[in-house]
N, C-alpha and C positions, 0 to 999 in steps of 0.2 A: 900527555899535551906536548910535550919538547918539540915532537916533529912539525906540529903548527907554528913552533918558533921559528925554523929552517925555512917557511914555505911563505913566510912576511912578503906579502904582495909588493909590487912596486909603481904601489898607486899612483903616490906622488908623483913620482921620475915619469910615471905613462900620464897623468894629468899635465903637469908643468910642459911637457913636452908637447904634448896638443897643443896647448896653448901657447904656446913662441911659435909654432909652424903655421899653425894659425893663424896668429895675431900679426906675423910677419906678414905671410899672403895676400892677407884683408889690408894691412893697412900700404904695401906697394899698391895695390890693385885701385883700391880708394884717392891715391897719389893721383895714379894715372889717368884713372879717368877723370879726377880734377883738372890738370895740366892740358888731356888733349880734349874734354866735353865739346867748347867752343869751335875748335876745328873738324870735328866731323858731326857735326848736327845731324847729317841724315842717320845716323847712328843712333845718337843721344838725345835727339826731342825733334824726331821726325813731322811730329803732329803739327809744330812751328811754319815746317816750309812746307805743307803738303799744299795740294795743288788747287786742291777742293776747298773752297769756303766754310763749309759745313762742316770738313773735319778739323780746321786750321785752332790753336790752339797760340796763345800767347806765351812767348818764348821764356825761356830760365834768366837769370838776372845775368848779365854779363861779367858781373864782377867775379873774382878769382875764389870766392867762397859763398859766392852770393844763392851756388845751386844749394846748399844746404836749409838757405831758411826760405829760400821758393819751395819746398817742398814740404820744410816743416810746415809752411804759414797754408796752404794749400786746402781749401775744403774737402774732405775727402768725399760729401753728400755732391756733389758735380758730378762725379766721377758717374753718377749715372742717367746724366744727359750724355756724358762727353763717351760712356761706354759698354753700356749698359746696366741692366740690373743685376745681372752674374758678377760683374767684377765689384758692382757696389758691394753687394754683400760678402763678397771675397774680403774685400778689405776693411766690412762692417767685423767680421768674424776676426780677422787677425787684433784691430781692436777691443774688440770683447774681450780677448785674454790675455791682451796686456792690461785692461781693467782688473782683470779676473787674477793673474797672476802678483800685481804690484803688494796685495795686504798679505799674501799665500805667501812673499817670498822675504817680505817684511817680519812677519807674527815668526815664522820657520824659523827664521836666523837667530829672531832675538830667544825661544823658548825652546827647540830642537837640539841647537847645535850646542849650546851647554848642557844641557843635558845627557846628549849621549855622551860626552867628551871629558865631563868634569871630573875629578876621586871617582872613575870606572876605567875599567883597563882589561880586554878582552887578548889573549895570547892570540898571536898575528895578524892582530888591529894598530897598525899604525899608518902613518900620511893620512890620508883623506878619510881612511878606512876607522879614523878616529870618529868620524861623524854621522856614519852610519846605526841602524837600526840594530845593528847586533853585535855591536860597542858595550852593553850595556851589559855588568857581570849579572852571575848568576845569583849573586846577594842583595842585587839593588833593581830588581824586575818593578819594583813597586812605581818606578818612574816608565812604565810603560803607560801609566794612567796619563802621563801628557801625551804621548801620541795619539790616545783613542782622543782626549779632550779637542785637540786640532784636528783630527780628521773628521768629529764633527760637524766643526765650528766651518773648515772649508767644504765640507760636502753643502750644507745650508747656504754657504756664502754661493757656490757653482748655481745649487738651484735655483736660486734668485736671477743668478746673472739669465742663464739657461730660459725663465718664466717671462724674463723684461724681454731679451733679444726675441724670443718667439712673440709676443706681442705686437714687437716694431715691426719684425716680419711682416706679420699679418696685413698690420696698417700699409706698410709701403707698398708690398704687392697690388691690395686692393684699391688704391690709389692709381698705381701704374695699369691694372688691370681699365680702371674706368676713364684713365686720364684720355685727354680730345685724342695726342699722337697716336695713341694705340687704340681706343676703343672702336675712333675711325678707319681702321685697318680691315681689309679683307681677313686676316690671318685672326683677328680676337673674335669674329662670329662665324668663324668656318672649323668645322670637326670631319676627322680624315676619321671613315668606316671602314672596319673589314672585317672578312669573314658571313659575306653577306648571299646568302643563299640566292641563287638563279633566279626564282622568282620576281626580286627583289633589284637585280641586275639591269636598269634602263632608268632614266633619266627621271620617267614621269611617275614609275615605281616609287621611288625613293624620296618624290614630292612631296604625292599623296601619304608616304607615310607619316613625315613626318612634318605633314602641314600644320600638325594638331600643336604643334606647338607656340610659343607668343611670334607673334608676327610672319611667321609660315617661313616657306626659305623661298631663298631668290634664285640662289641654282645647284646645280649637282653636275661635276664633272666625276664621272666612271672612268676607273683606272679601265684599259684595254689590253688586251695582247699585242701591241703594236708589229709583233714581229720585226722586219728586218728593217723598220724604221730606225730604231736609236743605232743600227748600224749605221746605216746612209749618214745620219746626224751626226755620229763619230767621225765618218769619211771627213766631212765637209767641214769639221772645225778643224782638223788632221791635215784637209789640204788648205783650207784660208790660213792657218798656221805657217804653211811650207809657202806658200805665196808670199807673204808678208817680208817671210824670210829671204827666199829669193830675190822679189823684186829689191828689197832695200839691199843688197850684199849686191847686183846689179848697178845698184844707185854709187854702191862704196869703190865699186873698181872704173866705175866711168868719173869719180871724181877723185880718185888718186890718180889714175893715168892724166885725166887733165890737167892735174897738180906737177905731174910730172913732166908732162910739156913745156906747161907754163915756165917752169924751173930752167929747163930746154931752151925754151924760146928768149925770155931775161939773159941767158947766158952768152947766144947765138948774138945778141941786141949791143953788150956789151962790147962783144967784137967786129961788128958791123954793127954804125949806129944807122945808116938806112936799110937796114930789115926789122926794125925795134919790132915789129907786129908780128913777126910771123911765128907762127907757131902758137900764138894766144889764144884760147880759147874765153867767146864771152856770154853770156846767154842769150838765147836765140827766141823767138816767139811763133816763128814760122812751123807749124807740125812735119812740114817733109824736112825741113834742113834740121827738127829736134831730131826725126828718124834718123837721116843719115849721122845726124853727130853721136849717136847712141853706138852706132853699127860701124863707127870709125873707132867709138873710145873703147869698145865693148864686143871685139867681134864675135863672132861665133861659138869658136874656141875658149874662148875668157868666159862665157857663159854659162849661170851655176847651174851646174847637173847634180845627179844623184843615181845610187842604183835601185831598181825594186827588189823586195824580197824574190828569193828564187820558187817559194809555194806563196798560193794566194793565204793559206792560212798559219803565215811567220807573222809574227807583230812586229821586225824590225830586216835588215837587210844584212846579207853580210859583205864582208870589204872583199874588192875582184870579183864578186860572184853576182850572178841577176842580170838582167839588160841597163843599161846606162840611159835612161833618158834626162831631157832639158826639164832642168824642176819646173822654172817660170810655164811653158806648153805646158806640163803635164798637171800641174796645180789649177792651171785657168783650166783644163778639161775636166779635174774634176770637179770643181768645186760649179761647173755648168752643168754636168750633168747629173751632181744628186741635189740640184735646187730642180732640174726636172723631175727625177726618177721621185722626191719627198712629194713636189706637186702635186704628181699622179696620184700616190699614195693618200695624201690628205683629201684630195675629192670624192674617193674612195671612204676611206674615216667616215665624212659628212657624210655620205647615202650610209653608211652601217649604223650611225649615231639618228639617223631622222627614219630609217629601217625599226630600230627598235622601240623609238618612242612613239611612230606610227601604229607597229604592231601592238604595244603595249595600250593605246588608248584604245583599239579595236576591241581588243577583248574586256575591257572593262565596261565599253560600252553595253557590249552585249552581255554584259551575265548584270549589268545592274538597270535595262531596259526590260520594262514589259510592253509586250505589242497589243493593242484594243482597238481590233478595226481600223481604222484609216489614224487612229490618235494613237500616238508614243508619251506614257505615263512615265517622267523621269524619277527614280525614288532614288538618291546615288547615296543616303544614310543609314539602306538597308539591302543587306546583301541578299541576294534571292538567287535558289538555282531553277531557271526553267530546263525542262525535257530540250532536249536536241541542243541545248545550249553549255548546259551541264557548269561545274563549276569551273573558276575563271582557271584557264592552264598556264604554266612559266614559258614566258616567250621564248620562242629555238632561235640559239643563236647556231644552229649547223650552218648557215645559209651566206654568216657575214663573214667577210675576212678579218677582221680584227675584231672582235668578239669580244665582250665585256670579263673581266676578270676577277671578280674577290672583293677588291675596295672601291669605295669613292669618296669624296671632296664635296660636301653641303653645307655651300651657305647661307646664312640664316641673315636674314632682315635684322634681326635683333640678337645682339651679343648675349643676352642672357640663354636667349635659344640653344644656342652651339654650346653653351657652358648645360642644358637642363637635358639636351641628347645626347651629351655624353656619359649622363646620370643615369639615364633612363635604360629599366626593362625594355626591350627593345622587339625580342624576338621569346617568341615560346620553346624554343630548342636549345641546348645545349650548344657550345661553340657560336653559336650566331650571333654576331652583332652583340659581345658582352661587352659589360666595361670595360674589359682589358682588352679587347681590340676595336676602342674609341679613342682617340686622343683627341685634345684643343689645343689653340693656339702653334696651329703646325705652318709653319712659313716652306713657301714652292721648295726654296734652295736648300730648307731641310730635308728634304723627303729624300728617303733610298730606293726609289724606282725599283730598283729590280725584287726587294723584301716588299713589296705590295701584292705580287703573283701569289704567295704564300698560300695556303690554304690555314684556317687552325691547328688541324691536327698535324699537320706537317711542323708548324711552327713551336708547340708542344714537344715533341720527337727533340727537332732541332736545340731547344732551351735546355733542352735534360742532358744532351749527348754536351753542349756547351758548358754547363755547371760541370759536369762529370770529368770534362777536360782541367778545368781549371780548378778541382779540386785535385787531380790527378798532378796539374802543374804545381802545386804547391806544396805538394808530399814531396815531388821529386829536389826542386828547390830548397826545403828543407837540408840535405847535405852538405850542398858547399854554404848555407845562410851558417850551420853547426858549425863548420871549421872555422867558420870566420871567429863564431866566440870560442874556440878553441885559443886561436892566436891573438885575441884580446886576452886572453890569460897565461900566455903560456910559460909565465914563469912559475906557475904551480908543478907544470907538465913535469919541468926540469928539473924541479927536486925532489917528483916521486918515481920516473923510471929514470933508470940508469941510462937507457943508450939516447936518451934526448939531456943527459947533462953536459954537456958541449954548450948547447944551446944557453945555460948559464954564464957560462966562458964571455959572450959576446959583451965587449962594452957597452956599458950600464948608459951611453945616450942610444945606440943604435938599438939595443933591448927594447928600450922607454920607444923609440920610433918605431918598433916592428907590433908591439902591443897597445900601442895610443891612435899612432896615426893610419896606420895600414890597412887595419881592419875598419875603418869608418870609411876609409877607401876602397877596397872592393865590395860592402855592401851596400856602398853609394853604385857602385857598376853594375852590380847584380841586379838591380832596384830599375837601372837603366833598359833594360835589355828586356824584363819581361812586362811592361804594358803594352810594347810591341804584337805581342803573342795577346795579350789581353783582348787587346783593340778587335781585331782578327777575331776571336770566339764570340767577343758580343755582336760583331755586324755579321754573323753565321746564323746568330739564333734565332736573326728574321724580323729584326727590331725595325719597323720602315722610316726613323728618325737617328738625325746624326748625333744628334742632342740628347736621345734616349741611348745611342748606345753609349754615349760620355757616360748617362746617370749610371748605365748598367755597368761601365768598365770601374766608377767610382768604387761602390761593392765590391767588385770583383778586387781590385786594386790595394782598398783598404783593408780585405779580409786578408788577402796575402801578407801585410805590411805585419799586422797586428801579429798571426803566426809566425812568421817568417823572420819579421824586423824586430819581433819585440821577444814575444815566450821562449820562442826557438834560440834566439843568443841568450837570455835571461835563463836557460836553466841549462844551458851549453854554457855559459862563460860560470854559472855560479855553482853545478855540478864540479868543473875540474879546479876550482879556489877550495875545495871542499873535500878533493878529492886526495888528499894527505893524510887527513883525519879519516877517510871513513875506510883506509885501507887498514891503517896503523890500528884504530879502534872500530869494528865496523856498530857494535852497539851504541853509540853513540851518535847514531843518525839524525835523530830530532834536532838535538841541538848543535851538531855541526851545522845543519841543512839552515837552522835558525841565524847562525851567524855567518855564513859563510852566499847565500843565498842573493843577499845585500851585496856583496863584493862585484856584481855586476854592473852594477850602477855605475862604475869606474869608463866603462865601456860607452855608456849610454853619457855618460857627461862630455868625454870627447866625440862624439856622435851629433851631440848640441852644439856643441864649439865649430864643430866642422859646417854645419848649416848654417849657425847663426854670424860667423865670421866669415869663413872663405865664400858660404853659400851666397851672403847677402852681396859682400863688395864683388862678386863676380857677377852677378846681376845686375851690377851698376856698370862695371866695366864693360862686358857681352862682348867678351875675345871673340870668341866665334861669328859673333854676325857683321864684325868689324872687319875680319878676315877674310869672311866668305862675298864682304861686300866688295872688295876691290879685286877678289882673284872672278868673281861673276859680272862684275861691271870691265873688264879688261875680257874673257873669254867669251862670255855669252852676251854682251850689250852691243849689240849688231843691228835692230829693229827700236821701232818706237814701244810698243806690247812691252819689248824684255826691258829694257832700261827704265821705265815706268814701273815694273813690277820691282826689277832691282831695287833700284830707289825710293820707290814708297806704296810698296806693298806692304799688308800692314803683318806686325804680327801678331801673333793673335796668340791666347795661352788653350793650355787643352783640361779643361776642367778634371777630367776622367782621372787625370794624373797628377794635377798640382793639387787638388783640396785634398784625397787621402794625405799627401805629402805632407802637409801641417797639419791635419788630423792625429798621423802618425807622431808627432813630437808634441801633440797636446797628449795623446795616451799615455806614453815614455815620462811625460814632466810629471801629468797626473797620478802615474802607477807607481813612479819613487818621491813624490813632494813628501811623503813621510816619511819613507824608508831611509833614503838620502837627498834631505835637503838643501844640500848644497848646489842641487839640479834646479829648484825653484830661481835662485839669483841669472844664473843662466838662460832658465827658457823665456823671465822678465825680458834679459837683454834680446835676445833673440827674436821672440814675438816685436819688441820693438822694432829691429832692424828690420824684420819681415815686413812689419806695417809700414815703414818710410821707403822702402825700396818699391812695393806695390802702391802706393800713394804716388809715385814717380812715373812707374810706367806705366798703370790706364792712366795719367793723366797727357804723357808728352811723349809717350813710344807707342805703342799697345794700340791695337785699333781693332775689336773686335767686331763681328759683321753683326749685321741685326740678325740674320736669321738663323745664327747658331745663340741666340739669350732667349734663356729659358723663363725668364723674369724674376730668376732667384731658385728656383727648385733644386738645385745642389746645396743652398743653405741650409735647411732641415732636415738633409740628410749629415752636414758637418755635426748637426746639433747631436744627432743621434749618434754618434762617433764621441761626444763628450760622455755620454753613457757609458761608453765600451774601458773609459779609462777610470771612471768613476768605481765599476764594477770590479776592475784588474787589479784598481788601489784596494777597494776594501776584500777582495776576495785574500788578494796576499796577505793582507796584514792579518786575516782572518786564519791562517794559517800558520802565520808566524805565531802571533799569540796561542794561538794552542799549540806547537812545538816549544814553544818556552819553555825552561825548565829550571828549579832553582840547583842549591846545590846537593840537593839532597836527589837529585835528578826524579823528581815529581813535579807535575806543570804547574804552572805558576801565573799562568795570565789566563785561566777561564772564564773569569768575568768578562775580560775585556775581549777575548773571541766570542764571548756570546752575545755583549753589544755591538760587537761588527757584528754580527749574523741579524741582528734585530735592523743596524742599519743598512744592511743588506736589502731588505725587505720593505723600509721605508723605501731606498732609492726605484726597485723595483714599484710600485705603488706611483711614486713622484712621476716616475717615465711615463705610466701609463695614464695618469692623469694628463700628463700634455700632450700625449699621444690622442687619448678620447676628446682633448680640446680643442686644440691646435689641427689635429691629422685632415679634418672635413673643411678645414677654412685652406690649405695649405696651394691646393691645384685650381679648386675653381670659386666662381662668382657668386655671392649667396643672393638669393632671391631679394634682401632688402637693401640689396645696391643696385639693384635693374636701375630704379629711375633714375639714377645717376652717372649712368652710361651715357657718353657723348651723343648727341642726336642732333646736334648742327643747329641746336635752339639759337646759341649764343654767339656771339663774335668772341673771339678769342681776347680782345680790350673792354668787352663789356662783359658786367658780372649784373645776374639778375638772382634775388630770390628765389629760393627756393620753398614750394610750400608743398608739404606732404599732399598723396593724391589728390595734386592739380595737374593736370596736363601741361607739360611744355610745349611751349612755341612752334607754331609752325614754321619750319625755315621760308626765309622771305622770297632768295633764288631757287632756281634750280639747275642754277648755273658752275655752282661751286659742289666740288665733289665730297667736303668734310661740311655740308647741308645738308646730307638728304638723311630722313629722319627714316631709317626704314619701319620703325613700329607703325608709321600713321602712311602710307604707300602702299598700295594697292600695286597688286604684278602689272595689274593693266596699266597702270598712271604708270609704273619706273620702265617699263620696257621704252616710255614714250620720252623720258627725261635724256637730256644730250648732258654732258658733264665736261665741260671743261678744264682739263688739265694743265699742270703749270706747265713752262714752258720748256720743251725739248726737243733736241734735235728735230727738223723736216727732212723727207723727201722730198730733194730738188730733179725732179727728172729733168733740167735744161741742161742743153749741153755746158759745159765750160771748158770747151774744145773751142779752136777756131773754125773748124768743119762744122761746130754747131750736133754732133752726131749725138745722142741720146744716153747719155750716161746717169743710172742711178744713183747718185753722189750725195753723200750725207754731210750736209756744211754743218756744224754747229755756228756760223755766223746766221744773221738775220732769220733768222726761224719763225712760224711761225706757230702759235700753241698747238698742240693735237688736240682733235678732238676725239671722243669716240662713246659708241651709247652705253651706258650700264649706268642701273643704280646698284647700291651696293659701292664700298669704297674698296681702294686699291691700298694693296699691301705696299712699305715704303720703298720696298723692292720692284714695282711693276715690272713685269716683262713687255716691252714694246708690242703691238699688235704686227704680224706679218705683211709686210706689202701686195702678197704675193693673193690671188682671186681664191684658191683653196684655201688658205690659212681664213681666210674671211669668211669662208664656209662655215669653219669648223669654230669660229668665234661665236657667230651669228651676231656678231655686234655687240658683244658681253665679254666682261674680265676674262682671262684667258690667264688667270693667278698659277692657278692647281690644275693647267691643262700639261703633260708631258711636254718636255722642250721640245722632242722628236719630232710634235705633234702640231707645233703653233710657233715657233720663233724662226726669227727670219736668218736667214743669213750672216755670219757675224760680220761686223764691218773689216775690210781689207784696210791697216792702218798704217799710211806712208807716211816717207817724212819730203819736204821741202827740198828743193838743192836750189844750190846756187845757179845753175845753168839754164834750171826751169824745163829738167827732162823729163822729170813726174810728171810734169803735163799729157806729154806722149804716152805714158801707162797707164795714166786715168782715162784715156782716151780710147784706148786697147780694151781696159776693164769694162769701160762702157758699153761699146759695141756688146758684149758677152754677158751684160746683165749683170757682174757682180759688183756688192755694195762698197766701197772706198771712200775714205776721205784722205786729208793730208793737214786736216785744223789739230794745231797745238804740237805739231812734231816738225823740226828742221836739220839739215845735214850740210854741214861747214864744209869747206872746201876741202879739210881733210879727211872728210868720212866719218865723223865723228856724230853721233844722234843725240838730241836734246829736245827735249819736250816740256809743255807749259802748260800740261793736263790732263785729266786722266782718260784712258780708253774712253772709244764714243760710247759703250753699251752704258760703262761704270757710272760717267759724269749723264747720262738719260736718266739713270736709278738716281745717283747724286739729287735730280731738279726738284726730284719727289718728295726729299727728307721731311720728316712731320716736324712742331715746334716739340720745344723741353716739357718734358714731364715736371710735374709737382715734387714738392719734398713737405711730406708732412710732418707734422711737429715730433719732436723726439720723445713728448711726454704720456703716460697712457690714457684710457680715453677710447672712445670713440667717437672722435671728432669729426671721424669719415662722413659723418652721417648729417654733421651739423656744420660742412664747410665744403663751398664748391670746390670740387676736384681743381677747378682754375685760378679758386680766391689766394692758394699763397704762392710766393718763391719760395727761390732757392735762397737758405737761408745761409751768412757767411760765419764760419767755424774754423778755430785754428787748426786743432787737432781731431 
């Protein structure tokens, strides 16, 4: 055992070096953040400056350290109203871990630290290694009883927290589902069905099929193969973007040349007082004068130009190659041409939809009608096969330009019907509209349209290939990760192999830096690269929702982190630590493994330091967004839209990678909470700092899109990740107990190992109980809460007692979109109801120029409320209906929330800035004569050509005007208060932490 003394680890130096480096970095970052945050509000609290009032938050305290008090006192429960349920439950998860780790930290340090360090010493264990599981001498292994007892206590404490949080999650999610702000949207009442057989690929067929559910079907959107329409739509978007850029560049050039002329004129005026007005350009109102002024300030050779790709299939052009065109003329022609082509194709699409519906109705009528002389007896509920008529055939799509393709969105009149449809056995054949092919709570902006055309068998094959590639990447990635593990214990290697002896001669500070800081940085870099590939694999699987891709990525990335980021590093680092003894005494394998595997905890101590100190401090400082902001605003801030995106575009979290990063820390902490209890205090501090960081980010910085919110579906997955940490802890302790030997080389902890096996069985039973108890309630709305779903029967400020089995009051007005009771409105009645939406920008087809030419200008001021026929509610981000005749035919005067954007959306409004010379009015007149939608609201250009904005882009401002009300917050305690209190009865309660 003498060689083990020579292989003494440098754990203390490594830890102290990592602590010093991360502490200094964190201190500098927090100090800089405190100093500069008040001068860069667009970076550090952009929501307090948002141009949209619905997104604006109260600013942080202006005092020097006032931000600490503001963040600490902020109510984390308000996050659900600020940024949605996913953000709320992420912060709630961090809060839970703070609560879990506090007693574990205090109790483990009070019991385990003296238990493993006082009056016991194992060769090779110095510094921090004196406080690990392996430092108990072979003659004092009765102390393992303390480890066993605390393992059971900590496990029961974690169980209670899991049960408590799952119960809270179910209550809050159910409140969310039935809240007025959510249940009144089309998203809440719509189900996406894929894998539909050809026989049911029509609006009328699906309406009949799902009409058996409560309230019936309001509308069906069948997904269709739109051919080149998406390509035309994308071309038009690119042309609009190019037109905005080119028109703004022309104005910018004009303003700069005018500014130059003005300076020349001013200089000349100083020399000749009689010519003081020569060269000065003032705003003009005459259209001809404006046109002349534009041509004078921006001659043809100075107009913006660009080159076209050499080949039509090329996505971009090459420098000095291809035809050079005038950007403004080219973009205007592209917009006009794509508008015409899309209008023509939309008319064809409308005919195809009508043809499908008519054909299906005709075959249904022939099948279900018996001819009896001059009388026709209709028996709709009894399918009868008539000679010469036969069974009902499938609709023939061969003569359609845009045939149906696999999927459909079905809007129900009642929210509960959508949730029932997603769980009902729909078809009698396999892989046809099965539960795995149906999705509820689908937001239109969340749909991956390209994945809707896949048939179920193709999706299964893609899923298998995607997971095979994921597992292959995990195996391949284990090689560099193992190398990181070797580096974290390189001191043991240099004492074992002579060819690495030079490493031991490196100065101690440098060696500690290599072992303590470098491996954690390398591991963080490795973990940054893989999610990009994993997200692509998840999307190629055929998942039709972006949130579904993130949920799949969460599973993949967590699997990768547990295997490579924890198990591989633990084994690699632990085996390297035990290598000197294994080489000299192979017969002592069990003892050496039991003593040295815990030594890998030093690496994870430094990893927790890196995440908890540098990671959280870097999250506050946000160096990258700060630098990129000024780079972008200088180089890319040329148009009102680009300026808005740079200044006010939301910063959102990617849950597929963020949640696994935190749950990996949970697994590491639980895995080493008994083996190396020092980690418990560090983990408590890390989770608390993360909790404060994300309270700040989700209140004052981030802006999660409502379409990306799943209602908290990431949270139950994170809870299951806690069980992984428990299993890792229990299996490792079980193995260490069985490996432990006394001074006679005999097993000395068999009873402890056996009791650990019992605890593993209990944990499996508890997890199974949690899954069976709460699993069915995670995603769907239960039938007992169907009458609690918002039906518009009461105003938001009026509370009425809810009587079981009593009908809800009928809405008094059919003009309020939130006052439509789907369950009490027939199809005949709802088709005649008019809905007056909230004020939105209207289309003013009157001229805005002096000549009075027709200009399809969108004006945000003096707008009248838009009206559209609909029964059913609209999503929070409703797409506005297209003003073109073809789009109206497709809409059929109904909601178009779940139609493909290429089939219904109007041309994106060209957003231009108002200039001081009034030149933009001439541009507006030209755009109006060509039928191009445009606006100048909220955008200005000064005499130097700098663009500023005071409002959001037209389409975003229109969506923001339809945002719903705040979501109620349920009680914190246990119980089924959701049944006894109205979802509108309780407000959001205040709380500090």
